C-alpha positions in Angstrom: -28.4 -23.9 1.6 -28.1 -20.9 4.1 -25.3 -18.6 3.6 -24.8 -18.7 6.8 -24.7 -22.5 7.6 -22.8 -22.8 4.8 -20.0 -20.8 5.6 -18.1 -22.7 8.9 -15.2 -23.0 10.5 -15.6 -26.8 10.2 -15.8 -26.6 6.2 -12.1 -26.8 4.5 -14.6 -24.8 1.2 -15.1 -21.8 3.6 -11.2 -21.3 3.8 -11.0 -21.7 0.2 -13.8 -19.2 -0.9 -12.3 -17.0 1.9 -9.1 -16.8 -0.2 -10.3 -16.8 -3.9 -13.3 -14.4 -3.4 -10.7 -11.1 -2.6 -8.0 -12.1 -4.9 -10.2 -12.0 -8.1 -11.9 -9.5 -6.4 -8.9 -6.9 -6.9 -9.2 -7.7 -10.6 -12.6 -8.2 -11.0 -14.3 -5.3 -9.0 -17.7 -6.7 -9.3 -17.2 -9.8 -7.1 -18.8 -9.6 -3.5 -15.3 -10.2 -1.6 -16.3 -7.5 0.6 -19.6 -8.8 1.4 -18.5 -12.3 1.7 -15.9 -11.6 4.2 -18.7 -9.8 6.5 -20.6 -13.1 6.0 -18.2 -15.1 7.1 -18.0 -12.6 10.6 -22.0 -13.0 10.7 -21.3 -17.0 10.8 -18.5 -17.1 13.4 -20.2 -14.5 16.0 -20.5 -15.4 19.1 -17.8 -18.4 18.6 -14.1 -18.3 19.9 -12.8 -21.2 17.5 -9.0 -20.3 17.0 -9.7 -21.4 13.6 -11.3 -18.0 12.9 -8.4 -16.3 12.8 -7.4 -18.8 9.8 -10.4 -17.4 7.7 -9.8 -13.9 8.6 -5.7 -15.2 7.4 -7.5 -16.7 3.9 -9.3 -13.3 3.2 -5.8 -10.7 4.2 -4.0 -13.2 2.0 -6.3 -13.5 -0.7 -6.5 -9.7 -0.8 -2.7 -9.4 -0.5 -2.7 -12.2 -3.7 -5.0 -10.4 -5.9 -3.4 -6.6 -5.5 0.0 -8.3 -6.0 -1.8 -9.9 -9.0 -2.9 -6.9 -10.6 0.4 -5.1 -9.8 2.6 -8.1 -12.0 -0.5 -7.8 -15.1 0.5 -4.4 -14.9 4.5 -4.7 -14.9 4.6 -7.7 -17.6 1.3 -7.2 -19.9 1.5 -3.3 -19.9 0.0 -2.9 -23.5 -2.9 -5.2 -22.6 -3.8 -4.1 -19.7 -3.8 -0.1 -21.7 -6.2 -1.8 -24.1 -8.6 -3.6 -21.4 -8.6 -1.2 -18.4 -8.1 2.6 -19.4 -8.8 2.9 -23.1 -12.2 4.4 -22.4 -12.3 7.8 -21.1 -13.3 7.0 -18.1 -10.4 4.8 -17.6 -8.1 7.2 -18.8 -9.4 9.4 -15.8 -9.0 6.9 -13.6 -5.3 6.3 -14.3 -4.5 9.7 -14.2 -5.9 10.0 -10.9 -3.8 6.7 -9.8 -1.0 8.5 -11.3 -1.6 11.8 -9.9 -2.2 9.6 -6.0 0.3 7.9 -6.1 3.1 10.7 -6.6 1.2 12.7 -4.0 0.6 10.1 -1.2 3.0 7.5 -2.3 2.1 4.0 -0.1 -0.7 5.6 1.6 -3.1 5.8 -1.3 -2.0 2.0 -1.8 -3.5 1.1 1.7 -6.6 4.1 1.2 -7.9 2.0 -2.1 -8.0 -1.0 -0.6 -11.3 0.2 0.4 -12.7 2.1 -2.8 -13.0 -1.4 -5.3 -12.5 0.8 -9.0 -10.0 3.2 -7.5 -8.0 -0.4 -6.1 -7.9 -1.6 -9.1 -6.8 1.3 -10.8 -4.1 2.0 -8.6 -2.8 -1.6 -8.4 -2.6 -2.0 -12.2 -0.9 1.7 -12.3 2.1 0.6 -10.3 2.7 -2.6 -12.1 2.5 -0.3 -14.9 4.5 2.5 -14.0 6.9 0.1 -12.1 6.6 1.2 -9.1 8.6 -0.5 -6.0 7.8 -3.4 -5.6 9.5 -3.3 -2.3 6.8 -0.6 -1.3 4.2 -2.3 -2.8 4.2 -5.5 -0.8 4.4 -3.5 2.3 1.3 -1.6 1.2 -0.9 -3.9 0.3 0.2 -6.4 2.8 -0.9 -3.4 5.7 -4.4 -2.9 3.7 -4.9 -6.2 3.3 -4.7 -7.3 6.8 -6.5 -3.8 7.7 -9.4 -4.3 5.2 -9.5 -7.9 6.2 -10.4 -7.3 10.2 -12.3 -4.6 9.8 -15.1 -6.8 7.0 -14.9 -9.5 9.7 -15.1 -7.6 12.9 -18.7 -5.3 11.0 -20.2 -9.0 10.5 -19.2 -10.2 14.2 -20.6 -7.1 15.6 -23.9 -7.5 13.8 -24.0 -11.4 14.3 -23.9 -10.7 17.6 -26.4 -8.1 17.7 -28.7 -10.3 15.7 -27.8 -13.9 16.9 -31.6 -14.9 15.8 -31.3 -13.1 12.8 -28.4 -13.6 10.9 -29.5 -11.3 7.8 -30.7 -8.8 9.8 -26.9 -8.8 11.5 -25.0 -9.3 7.8 -27.3 -6.0 6.7 -25.9 -4.4 10.0 -22.3 -5.5 9.2 -22.6 -4.8 5.2 -24.0 -0.9 6.0 -21.2 0.3 8.1 -19.1 -1.2 5.4 -20.4 0.7 3.3 -20.9 3.7 5.4 -16.9 3.4 5.9 -16.3 3.2 1.8 -18.8 6.3 1.3 -16.6 8.2 3.8 -12.9 7.3 2.2 -14.3 7.7 -1.3 -15.8 11.5 0.2 -12.4 12.4 1.2 -11.1 11.5 -1.9 -13.1 13.6 -3.8 -12.5 16.6 -1.3 -8.8 16.1 -1.7 -9.0 15.9 -5.4 -11.3 19.1 -5.3 -9.0 20.8 -2.8 -5.6 19.6 -5.0 -7.4 21.2 -8.3 -8.3 24.3 -7.1 -4.8 25.5 -5.8 -3.3 24.5 -8.8 -5.8 26.9 -10.4 
């Protein structure tokens, strides 16, 4: 079945997928949550059905739920999380980066990391491990989830409207825009880390 005909506002499965994939993507960043939400945007391009807002809401709620699940895992199952996610050299570096970023930027890094798949998992789990303020975490992940869902969905809508007869072309345009944003966020993060390292040096 074609992806863009299966993702319909009339189908209950669309709402379930919009919630579940972003929720599990917070723990397993290999899941294509962002691509899925872009596809939803493409599939609904040109339509004004009010249920579209519910689809976006499901995506935001899924992202929020997944981030908070990661927080709870870190807080309640610290030793397991340490072994599973941060025992390797690469994992230890991600954990160290997440802790430094939280100390320096606070809630801002929690919002921004929603656009960095590997960084998102490291930060949300580390917040739980460090017992970061639950209230601040909930507010930050709520804001990040809404911003992320809107940007991914409307990237798909823009691509879908530009290529109404070629939904896959619209999807690729939307996905490309999302990739560019993620690359820019990662580049800014790396520059900030480089400057911080040299200032300390």
